[in-house]
One Martini backbone bead per residue (centre of mass of N, CA, C, O) as a GRO file, in nm:
protein
  313
    1UNK     BB    1   2.062   4.751  20.416
    2UNK     BB    2   1.964   5.053  20.453
    3UNK     BB    3   1.832   5.079  20.183
    4UNK     BB    4   1.622   4.863  20.204
    5UNK     BB    5   1.487   4.972  20.468
    6UNK     BB    6   1.411   5.263  20.368
    7UNK     BB    7   1.246   5.181  20.118
    8UNK     BB    8   1.033   5.014  20.271
    9UNK     BB    9   0.949   5.222  20.492
   10UNK     BB   10   0.867   5.464  20.315
   11UNK     BB   11   0.646   5.331  20.174
   12UNK     BB   12   0.474   5.249  20.426
   13UNK     BB   13   0.450   5.526  20.574
   14UNK     BB   14   0.325   5.691  20.348
   15UNK     BB   15   0.067   5.540  20.330
   16UNK     BB   16  -0.016   5.561  20.624
   17UNK     BB   17  -0.027   5.878  20.632
   18UNK     BB   18  -0.240   5.935  20.420
   19UNK     BB   19  -0.472   5.804  20.569
   20UNK     BB   20  -0.423   6.013  20.833
   21UNK     BB   21  -0.342   6.314  20.770
   22UNK     BB   22  -0.008   6.295  20.757
   23UNK     BB   23   0.313   6.480  20.727
   24UNK     BB   24   0.444   6.378  20.999
   25UNK     BB   25   0.707   6.123  21.009
   26UNK     BB   26   0.855   5.803  21.065
   27UNK     BB   27   1.092   5.588  20.874
   28UNK     BB   28   1.338   5.585  21.088
   29UNK     BB   29   1.449   5.392  21.410
   30UNK     BB   30   1.720   5.254  21.453
   31UNK     BB   31   1.688   4.969  21.329
   32UNK     BB   32   2.004   4.966  21.274
   33UNK     BB   33   2.273   4.974  21.472
   34UNK     BB   34   2.494   5.083  21.250
   35UNK     BB   35   2.243   5.294  21.208
   36UNK     BB   36   2.204   5.577  21.428
   37UNK     BB   37   1.916   5.697  21.308
   38UNK     BB   38   1.667   5.945  21.236
   39UNK     BB   39   1.380   5.958  21.003
   40UNK     BB   40   1.202   6.258  20.924
   41UNK     BB   41   0.902   6.376  20.797
   42UNK     BB   42   0.827   6.717  20.649
   43UNK     BB   43   0.693   6.664  20.415
   44UNK     BB   44   0.953   6.757  20.178
   45UNK     BB   45   1.124   6.712  20.437
   46UNK     BB   46   1.427   6.626  20.614
   47UNK     BB   47   1.499   6.467  20.943
   48UNK     BB   48   1.818   6.407  21.097
   49UNK     BB   49   1.917   6.197  21.354
   50UNK     BB   50   2.220   6.167  21.552
   51UNK     BB   51   2.383   5.902  21.696
   52UNK     BB   52   2.550   5.720  21.888
   53UNK     BB   53   2.765   5.481  21.875
   54UNK     BB   54   2.817   5.132  21.988
   55UNK     BB   55   3.109   5.210  21.860
   56UNK     BB   56   3.398   5.272  21.761
   57UNK     BB   57   3.460   5.604  21.595
   58UNK     BB   58   3.571   5.817  21.381
   59UNK     BB   59   3.519   6.123  21.263
   60UNK     BB   60   3.572   6.056  20.972
   61UNK     BB   61   3.387   5.802  20.956
   62UNK     BB   62   3.128   5.950  21.041
   63UNK     BB   63   3.111   6.132  20.800
   64UNK     BB   64   3.097   5.907  20.589
   65UNK     BB   65   2.843   5.785  20.690
   66UNK     BB   66   2.653   6.028  20.660
   67UNK     BB   67   2.691   6.061  20.367
   68UNK     BB   68   2.569   5.786  20.281
   69UNK     BB   69   2.299   5.842  20.417
   70UNK     BB   70   2.225   6.091  20.238
   71UNK     BB   71   2.242   5.949  19.964
   72UNK     BB   72   2.021   5.732  20.021
   73UNK     BB   73   1.796   5.931  20.084
   74UNK     BB   74   1.795   6.087  19.821
   75UNK     BB   75   1.740   5.849  19.636
   76UNK     BB   76   1.489   5.716  19.784
   77UNK     BB   77   1.317   6.017  19.809
   78UNK     BB   78   1.380   6.233  19.588
   79UNK     BB   79   1.598   6.444  19.711
   80UNK     BB   80   1.754   6.714  19.810
   81UNK     BB   81   2.015   6.802  20.023
   82UNK     BB   82   1.863   7.081  20.105
   83UNK     BB   83   1.619   6.897  20.249
   84UNK     BB   84   1.833   6.837  20.474
   85UNK     BB   85   1.833   6.798  20.830
   86UNK     BB   86   2.078   6.804  21.086
   87UNK     BB   87   2.124   6.612  21.398
   88UNK     BB   88   2.270   6.603  21.721
   89UNK     BB   89   2.228   6.352  21.958
   90UNK     BB   90   2.266   6.454  22.303
   91UNK     BB   91   2.303   6.485  22.608
   92UNK     BB   92   2.099   6.738  22.783
   93UNK     BB   93   2.090   7.031  22.995
   94UNK     BB   94   1.863   7.241  23.025
   95UNK     BB   95   1.922   7.504  22.815
   96UNK     BB   96   2.074   7.324  22.603
   97UNK     BB   97   1.814   7.198  22.464
   98UNK     BB   98   1.729   7.516  22.346
   99UNK     BB   99   1.965   7.585  22.191
  100UNK     BB  100   2.108   7.703  21.928
  101UNK     BB  101   2.235   7.557  21.614
  102UNK     BB  102   2.119   7.803  21.443
  103UNK     BB  103   2.029   8.110  21.209
  104UNK     BB  104   1.787   8.072  20.994
  105UNK     BB  105   1.479   8.103  21.085
  106UNK     BB  106   1.295   7.874  20.932
  107UNK     BB  107   0.960   7.829  20.863
  108UNK     BB  108   0.741   7.548  20.836
  109UNK     BB  109   0.433   7.422  20.700
  110UNK     BB  110   0.235   7.180  20.871
  111UNK     BB  111   0.044   6.864  20.888
  112UNK     BB  112  -0.214   6.751  21.147
  113UNK     BB  113  -0.523   6.645  21.160
  114UNK     BB  114  -0.618   6.933  21.028
  115UNK     BB  115  -0.366   7.083  21.111
  116UNK     BB  116  -0.144   7.370  21.178
  117UNK     BB  117   0.226   7.396  21.169
  118UNK     BB  118   0.518   7.521  21.289
  119UNK     BB  119   0.867   7.455  21.172
  120UNK     BB  120   1.210   7.400  21.285
  121UNK     BB  121   1.492   7.233  21.122
  122UNK     BB  122   1.770   7.411  21.218
  123UNK     BB  123   1.811   7.566  21.513
  124UNK     BB  124   1.702   7.305  21.668
  125UNK     BB  125   1.686   7.001  21.795
  126UNK     BB  126   1.386   7.076  21.796
  127UNK     BB  127   1.098   7.153  21.580
  128UNK     BB  128   0.804   7.204  21.743
  129UNK     BB  129   0.719   6.886  21.691
  130UNK     BB  130   0.616   6.615  21.866
  131UNK     BB  131   0.554   6.310  21.724
  132UNK     BB  132   0.511   6.120  21.976
  133UNK     BB  133   0.235   6.312  22.057
  134UNK     BB  134  -0.006   6.264  21.850
  135UNK     BB  135  -0.203   6.104  22.029
  136UNK     BB  136  -0.215   6.282  22.272
  137UNK     BB  137  -0.342   6.521  22.118
  138UNK     BB  138  -0.601   6.372  22.046
  139UNK     BB  139  -0.697   6.321  22.325
  140UNK     BB  140  -0.725   6.613  22.406
  141UNK     BB  141  -0.944   6.682  22.197
  142UNK     BB  142  -1.156   6.457  22.295
  143UNK     BB  143  -1.175   6.623  22.590
  144UNK     BB  144  -1.250   6.961  22.511
  145UNK     BB  145  -1.538   6.997  22.509
  146UNK     BB  146  -1.626   7.274  22.700
  147UNK     BB  147  -1.339   7.340  22.812
  148UNK     BB  148  -1.077   7.431  23.043
  149UNK     BB  149  -0.750   7.490  22.944
  150UNK     BB  150  -0.425   7.374  23.067
  151UNK     BB  151  -0.078   7.460  22.961
  152UNK     BB  152   0.218   7.323  23.074
  153UNK     BB  153   0.493   7.357  22.921
  154UNK     BB  154   0.392   7.448  22.607
  155UNK     BB  155   0.580   7.558  22.407
  156UNK     BB  156   0.414   7.569  22.083
  157UNK     BB  157   0.104   7.472  22.137
  158UNK     BB  158  -0.022   7.203  22.031
  159UNK     BB  159  -0.222   7.127  22.252
  160UNK     BB  160  -0.392   7.376  22.219
  161UNK     BB  161  -0.482   7.347  21.924
  162UNK     BB  162  -0.633   7.082  21.981
  163UNK     BB  163  -0.827   7.189  22.200
  164UNK     BB  164  -0.957   7.411  22.025
  165UNK     BB  165  -1.057   7.215  21.804
  166UNK     BB  166  -1.236   7.046  22.035
  167UNK     BB  167  -1.387   7.298  22.219
  168UNK     BB  168  -1.244   7.493  22.379
  169UNK     BB  169  -1.337   7.786  22.547
  170UNK     BB  170  -1.056   7.799  22.698
  171UNK     BB  171  -0.706   7.908  22.742
  172UNK     BB  172  -0.378   7.833  22.906
  173UNK     BB  173  -0.037   7.911  22.834
  174UNK     BB  174   0.275   7.798  22.987
  175UNK     BB  175   0.603   7.969  22.942
  176UNK     BB  176   0.930   8.085  22.965
  177UNK     BB  177   0.962   8.123  22.647
  178UNK     BB  178   0.947   8.350  22.419
  179UNK     BB  179   0.972   8.193  22.159
  180UNK     BB  180   0.758   7.977  22.215
  181UNK     BB  181   0.520   8.164  22.282
  182UNK     BB  182   0.518   8.297  21.999
  183UNK     BB  183   0.480   8.038  21.847
  184UNK     BB  184   0.203   7.958  21.969
  185UNK     BB  185   0.049   8.202  21.857
  186UNK     BB  186   0.096   8.132  21.569
  187UNK     BB  187  -0.047   7.853  21.569
  188UNK     BB  188  -0.316   7.969  21.641
  189UNK     BB  189  -0.354   8.168  21.400
  190UNK     BB  190  -0.323   7.955  21.177
  191UNK     BB  191  -0.614   7.821  21.298
  192UNK     BB  192  -0.811   8.056  21.387
  193UNK     BB  193  -0.736   8.142  21.686
  194UNK     BB  194  -0.799   8.312  21.967
  195UNK     BB  195  -0.599   8.508  22.199
  196UNK     BB  196  -0.829   8.568  22.406
  197UNK     BB  197  -0.914   8.268  22.461
  198UNK     BB  198  -0.600   8.185  22.387
  199UNK     BB  199  -0.365   8.210  22.613
  200UNK     BB  200  -0.030   8.339  22.644
  201UNK     BB  201   0.220   8.276  22.905
  202UNK     BB  202   0.513   8.418  23.055
  203UNK     BB  203   0.665   8.167  23.268
  204UNK     BB  204   0.739   8.027  23.558
  205UNK     BB  205   0.560   7.768  23.651
  206UNK     BB  206   0.618   7.735  23.951
  207UNK     BB  207   0.589   8.036  24.024
  208UNK     BB  208   0.301   8.065  23.906
  209UNK     BB  209   0.165   7.872  24.105
  210UNK     BB  210   0.238   7.994  24.371
  211UNK     BB  211   0.106   8.280  24.299
  212UNK     BB  212  -0.187   8.188  24.186
  213UNK     BB  213  -0.288   8.026  24.453
  214UNK     BB  214  -0.340   8.326  24.601
  215UNK     BB  215  -0.573   8.377  24.394
  216UNK     BB  216  -0.912   8.398  24.441
  217UNK     BB  217  -0.958   8.459  24.105
  218UNK     BB  218  -0.881   8.221  23.985
  219UNK     BB  219  -0.858   7.990  23.757
  220UNK     BB  220  -1.036   7.686  23.653
  221UNK     BB  221  -0.995   7.337  23.548
  222UNK     BB  222  -1.081   7.040  23.322
  223UNK     BB  223  -0.802   7.070  23.151
  224UNK     BB  224  -0.468   6.906  23.166
  225UNK     BB  225  -0.123   6.983  23.071
  226UNK     BB  226   0.199   6.805  23.161
  227UNK     BB  227   0.522   6.883  22.979
  228UNK     BB  228   0.817   6.861  23.096
  229UNK     BB  229   1.121   6.892  23.156
  230UNK     BB  230   1.363   6.734  23.323
  231UNK     BB  231   1.551   7.007  23.312
  232UNK     BB  232   1.604   7.343  23.473
  233UNK     BB  233   1.840   7.654  23.465
  234UNK     BB  234   1.733   7.912  23.425
  235UNK     BB  235   1.783   8.255  23.481
  236UNK     BB  236   1.459   8.311  23.506
  237UNK     BB  237   1.462   8.129  23.751
  238UNK     BB  238   1.429   8.072  24.087
  239UNK     BB  239   1.446   7.758  24.039
  240UNK     BB  240   1.537   7.443  23.999
  241UNK     BB  241   1.430   7.199  23.768
  242UNK     BB  242   1.289   6.868  23.865
  243UNK     BB  243   1.096   6.612  23.772
  244UNK     BB  244   1.141   6.400  24.001
  245UNK     BB  245   1.115   6.613  24.246
  246UNK     BB  246   0.840   6.798  24.124
  247UNK     BB  247   0.579   6.642  24.029
  248UNK     BB  248   0.408   6.623  24.291
  249UNK     BB  249   0.369   6.928  24.342
  250UNK     BB  250   0.237   6.998  24.081
  251UNK     BB  251  -0.011   6.803  24.096
  252UNK     BB  252  -0.119   6.886  24.359
  253UNK     BB  253  -0.156   7.183  24.312
  254UNK     BB  254  -0.368   7.135  24.083
  255UNK     BB  255  -0.573   6.981  24.244
  256UNK     BB  256  -0.628   7.196  24.488
  257UNK     BB  257  -0.627   7.494  24.288
  258UNK     BB  258  -0.701   7.417  23.953
  259UNK     BB  259  -0.919   7.191  23.980
  260UNK     BB  260  -1.196   7.074  23.878
  261UNK     BB  261  -1.454   6.878  23.908
  262UNK     BB  262  -1.367   6.621  23.668
  263UNK     BB  263  -1.085   6.648  23.605
  264UNK     BB  264  -0.821   6.627  23.357
  265UNK     BB  265  -0.493   6.467  23.331
  266UNK     BB  266  -0.180   6.509  23.160
  267UNK     BB  267   0.130   6.328  23.195
  268UNK     BB  268   0.474   6.402  23.084
  269UNK     BB  269   0.773   6.218  22.990
  270UNK     BB  270   1.144   6.153  22.872
  271UNK     BB  271   1.253   6.026  23.126
  272UNK     BB  272   1.397   5.718  23.153
  273UNK     BB  273   1.430   5.715  23.496
  274UNK     BB  274   1.157   5.751  23.582
  275UNK     BB  275   0.951   5.785  23.887
  276UNK     BB  276   0.637   5.743  23.983
  277UNK     BB  277   0.451   5.906  24.259
  278UNK     BB  278   0.157   5.767  24.325
  279UNK     BB  279   0.145   5.790  24.650
  280UNK     BB  280   0.184   6.133  24.629
  281UNK     BB  281  -0.080   6.151  24.469
  282UNK     BB  282  -0.407   6.286  24.461
  283UNK     BB  283  -0.510   6.149  24.225
  284UNK     BB  284  -0.735   5.973  24.034
  285UNK     BB  285  -0.720   5.728  23.816
  286UNK     BB  286  -0.431   5.636  23.760
  287UNK     BB  287  -0.287   5.600  23.423
  288UNK     BB  288  -0.079   5.419  23.218
  289UNK     BB  289  -0.053   5.528  22.857
  290UNK     BB  290   0.203   5.500  22.703
  291UNK     BB  291   0.156   5.276  22.485
  292UNK     BB  292  -0.087   5.419  22.351
  293UNK     BB  293   0.081   5.699  22.276
  294UNK     BB  294   0.263   5.541  22.070
  295UNK     BB  295   0.343   5.548  21.769
  296UNK     BB  296   0.396   5.324  21.511
  297UNK     BB  297   0.658   5.485  21.390
  298UNK     BB  298   0.765   5.395  21.681
  299UNK     BB  299   1.005   5.184  21.831
  300UNK     BB  300   1.037   5.337  22.094
  301UNK     BB  301   0.891   5.266  22.397
  302UNK     BB  302   1.074   5.525  22.555
  303UNK     BB  303   1.016   5.815  22.439
  304UNK     BB  304   0.771   5.799  22.658
  305UNK     BB  305   0.568   5.906  22.935
  306UNK     BB  306   0.204   5.847  23.038
  307UNK     BB  307  -0.054   6.011  23.222
  308UNK     BB  308  -0.387   5.953  23.358
  309UNK     BB  309  -0.612   6.176  23.538
  310UNK     BB  310  -0.847   6.239  23.823
  311UNK     BB  311  -1.121   6.437  23.951
  312UNK     BB  312  -1.361   6.423  24.153
  313UNK     BB  313  -1.707   6.513  24.152
   0.00000   0.00000   0.00000
């Protein structure tokens, strides 16, 4: 059953991706409940995320199950086992979600919509490029011509690369992680963008907002992306961050102190139980665009939630 499904899906999604100039895409999204894995292709490489079974299974049987999945994937995609990277997906909090799973530290270059990105398929649970935000990234690119762009919780800077490619005149990307900030700079350089015009700043976002809002000479922006983690308690942070508790404060601070008239903001989260406090947010024309931003190759309609909002001119 799994062999038939992945054979059919691989053929379909490879053809689909070629037409769209996409090298990274999902070909299997836990389609069959008895095979709870997600299979993503990154160029010639395969990334398999393993989820918990919805039935009791011994560790020994789980290993056998994964070995069978690997064998079928190798045969179906005509790839070598060393081209497959496995990740165990389980709920993590705070800094755990960014901790290293391996020490291979090998970056691979991949393409998406005419842009290039570095991905790391071995060392972290996530690869450096969230495939479910492919459409959101392109929306940012389409909005960015002539804009000043702010990217908060910027991770590896993919939104910034898209904004720069769309004609953003300058940008600032803020993230707490040294690793991801350096990675963002490498992604910008890979696409030929100036690190003088497109700056990456390492800081606790909440603390940066509170400090920078007091600066009378602070920059203001007309395009903003906020894509925070659900929860973070890094030792580098002044306070614990909680997306449910803190999202209204972030959005309102941006509205009052960092957004130019006519500014557009995209806000996203992958927290399944998230409840958006629309009444507590100052922004106008707030629209839930989640369904529109989830790519065709993702079956999970709750892989993320996304809102677009505006500040009146």
